[in-house]
C-alpha positions in Angstrom: 37.8 12.4 -21.2 36.1 10.1 -23.5 38.0 7.3 -24.3 36.9 4.4 -26.5 38.2 1.1 -26.2 37.6 -1.9 -28.5 35.7 -4.5 -26.9 35.9 -8.1 -28.0 32.8 -10.2 -27.5 32.9 -13.8 -27.9 31.2 -17.1 -26.9 33.1 -19.4 -24.7 32.5 -23.2 -24.7 34.8 -23.9 -21.7 32.8 -20.9 -19.6 29.5 -21.8 -21.3 28.9 -18.2 -21.4 29.5 -14.9 -23.6 32.7 -13.0 -22.8 33.6 -9.6 -23.2 37.2 -8.3 -22.6 38.9 -4.9 -23.0 42.6 -5.7 -24.5 43.7 -2.3 -23.6 42.7 -2.5 -19.7 44.5 -5.3 -18.2 42.1 -7.8 -16.5 39.0 -6.1 -17.7 36.6 -8.4 -18.7 33.1 -9.8 -17.8 30.6 -12.3 -18.9 26.7 -13.0 -19.5 24.0 -15.2 -20.8 23.9 -12.9 -23.8 25.8 -11.0 -25.8 24.1 -7.7 -24.6 24.4 -8.9 -21.0 28.1 -9.5 -21.5 28.4 -6.0 -23.2 26.5 -4.4 -20.4 28.4 -6.1 -17.6 31.7 -5.1 -19.6 30.9 -1.6 -19.7 30.4 -1.4 -16.0 33.5 -3.2 -15.4 35.2 -0.4 -17.5 33.8 2.5 -15.6 34.9 0.9 -12.5 38.5 0.1 -13.7 39.1 3.6 -15.3 37.8 5.1 -11.8 39.8 3.2 -9.7 43.0 4.0 -11.7 42.2 7.5 -11.6 41.7 7.6 -7.9 44.8 5.5 -7.3 46.9 7.8 -9.7 47.6 5.0 -11.9 48.1 5.9 -15.8 45.2 5.4 -17.9 46.0 3.7 -21.2 45.2 5.4 -24.7 42.9 3.3 -26.4 45.3 1.3 -29.1 44.2 -2.2 -29.6 42.4 -2.9 -33.0 41.6 -6.2 -34.5 43.7 -7.5 -37.3 40.4 -7.0 -39.8 41.0 -3.1 -39.4 44.7 -3.4 -40.3 43.8 -4.3 -44.1 42.3 -1.0 -44.5 
C-alpha cells in the first residue's frame, strides 16, 4: 500500500525549531533544526504510526488533507 500524505512544514517561534506534521494522521508530527531534518524525522514518525496502526488492527485513513491553496484549482 503506497499512501501519500500531505506534510505541513513550518517554523515555530514558540518552539524555536522547524515542525512537520501530517494532518491525516492524528498526533503524527516531528521537529528539527532545519526543514530537511524535520521532514526526515516526520517520515520516520509516519512509518512508525502506520506500522503501529496496522499491527494493532486500527484503520489507516486515506490521504485526504489538502491545503486551501489547492482548492482554488
